[in-house]
C-alpha positions, 0 to 999 in steps of 0.5 A, spaced: 501 492 452 493 490 452 494 486 458 497 492 462 491 496 459 486 491 461 489 490 468 488 498 469 481 497 467 480 492 472 483 496 478 479 503 476 473 499 476 474 496 482 476 503 485 469 505 482 465 500 484 467 500 491 467 508 492 475 507 494 479 514 494 486 516 495 488 519 502 495 520 500 498 523 494 506 522 493 508 528 497 504 525 503 507 518 502 514 521 502 512 525 508 510 518 512 516 515 510 521 520 513 517 520 519 518 513 520 525 513 518 526 517 524 523 512 528 527 507 533 524 501 529 521 500 522 513 498 524 511 492 520 506 493 514 502 489 509 501 491 502 495 489 499 492 490 491 485 492 491 484 486 486 487 481 492 482 478 497 483 480 504 486 474 508 488 473 516 495 475 513 492 482 512 488 483 518 494 483 524 490 480 529 496 479 533 502 482 534 507 481 529 515 480 530 518 483 522 519 489 520 517 493 514 522 495 509 520 502 508 525 503 503 523 498 498 516 502 496 515 508 493 523 510 491 522 507 485 516 510 482 511 505 483 504 507 483 500 507 489 493 507 485 491 500 486 494 499 493 492 499 500 497 500 506 495 497 512 499 499 519 499 496 525 
């Protein structure tokens, strides 16, 4: 349990230090997923934790040919705190 609390404190410090804020609550994520499910394709995306260094993989500097599994995220009670989703 102590490790989990230490990780939460680390994430909260990064959020505070970088001045990050949430743009989407759980309702907005559900609405986004519902809208995406109506598209004829699943747009690619990358999930990045705020404590993860950004790499070229996160940049989408060129077209990608993989789809995102939108059903995997946020259906299992996963928290969005500490995550950022980058879509192209």
